[in-house]
C-alpha positions as CSV (number, residue, x, y, z in Angstrom):
1,M,-32.6,16.7,13.6
2,P,-35.6,14.4,12.7
3,D,-35.9,11.0,14.4
4,F,-36.1,8.3,11.8
5,R,-36.2,5.3,14.3
6,G,-39.9,4.6,13.8
7,M,-39.8,4.5,10.0
8,N,-40.4,1.2,8.2
9,D,-37.3,0.6,6.1
10,A,-39.1,-2.0,4.1
11,L,-41.2,0.8,2.5
12,I,-38.2,2.8,1.6
13,P,-36.4,1.6,-1.6
14,A,-32.6,1.4,-1.3
15,L,-30.6,3.5,-3.7
16,D,-28.1,1.7,-5.8
17,S,-24.5,3.0,-5.1
18,N,-24.5,4.3,-8.7
19,D,-27.9,5.9,-8.5
20,R,-28.4,9.6,-7.8
21,L,-31.1,12.2,-7.3
22,I,-31.7,14.5,-10.2
23,E,-33.6,17.7,-10.7
24,A,-36.6,18.2,-12.9
25,R,-34.5,19.6,-15.9
26,A,-32.4,16.5,-15.9
27,A,-35.5,14.2,-15.7
28,C,-36.9,16.2,-18.7
29,D,-33.7,15.6,-20.6
30,I,-33.9,11.9,-20.1
31,I,-37.5,11.5,-21.2
32,G,-37.4,14.2,-23.9
33,A,-39.9,16.6,-22.2
34,R,-39.5,20.3,-23.0
35,R,-40.6,21.6,-19.6
36,P,-40.9,20.3,-16.0
37,T,-44.6,20.9,-16.2
38,A,-44.8,17.8,-18.4
39,L,-43.4,15.8,-15.5
40,Y,-46.1,17.0,-13.1
41,R,-48.8,16.3,-15.6
42,L,-47.6,12.7,-16.0
43,I,-47.5,12.4,-12.2
44,R,-51.1,13.6,-11.9
45,E,-52.0,11.0,-14.4
46,D,-50.1,8.4,-12.3
47,R,-47.8,7.6,-15.2
48,F,-44.5,8.9,-13.9
49,P,-42.5,8.4,-10.7
50,T,-43.1,10.8,-8.0
51,P,-40.3,13.0,-6.7
52,I,-38.9,13.1,-3.2
53,H,-38.8,16.4,-1.5
54,I,-35.8,17.8,0.3
55,G,-36.6,21.2,1.7
56,R,-38.3,23.0,-1.2
57,R,-36.6,20.9,-3.9
58,S,-38.2,18.1,-5.8
59,L,-35.8,15.4,-6.9
60,W,-36.2,12.2,-8.8
61,V,-34.4,8.9,-8.5
62,E,-32.5,8.7,-11.7
63,S,-33.0,4.9,-12.2
64,E,-36.8,5.3,-11.9
65,V,-36.8,8.0,-14.6
66,R,-34.6,5.8,-16.8
67,Q,-36.9,2.8,-16.2
68,Y,-39.9,5.0,-17.3
69,A,-38.0,6.0,-20.5
70,T,-37.0,2.4,-21.3
71,R,-40.7,1.3,-20.8
72,K,-41.9,4.0,-23.2
73,I,-39.3,3.0,-25.8
74,R,-40.4,-0.6,-25.6
75,E,-44.1,0.3,-25.8
76,S,-43.4,2.5,-28.8
77,R,-41.4,-0.1,-30.7
78,G,-43.8,-2.9,-29.7
79,A,-46.7,-0.9,-31.1
80,R,-44.9,-0.4,-34.4
81,A,-44.0,-4.1,-34.7
82,A,-47.7,-5.1,-34.1
83,A,-48.9,-2.6,-36.8
């Protein structure tokens, strides 16, 4: 069992009690991406939240994915209103 006593808890965001970890397919569904490769492209471009890794699984914090989607909606609607 790993020893987490030396970790700085201030650097670790707390999960809301309603929050959960989701897989790539669920993250794609939320943002409207067709394939998980789109997520990794956005991550490489520093435009999408990075996943956490548990074993070999990559999981995203659902609230972070939803915040990304909300921001993109606002940007899109704001751009149309300015045009």
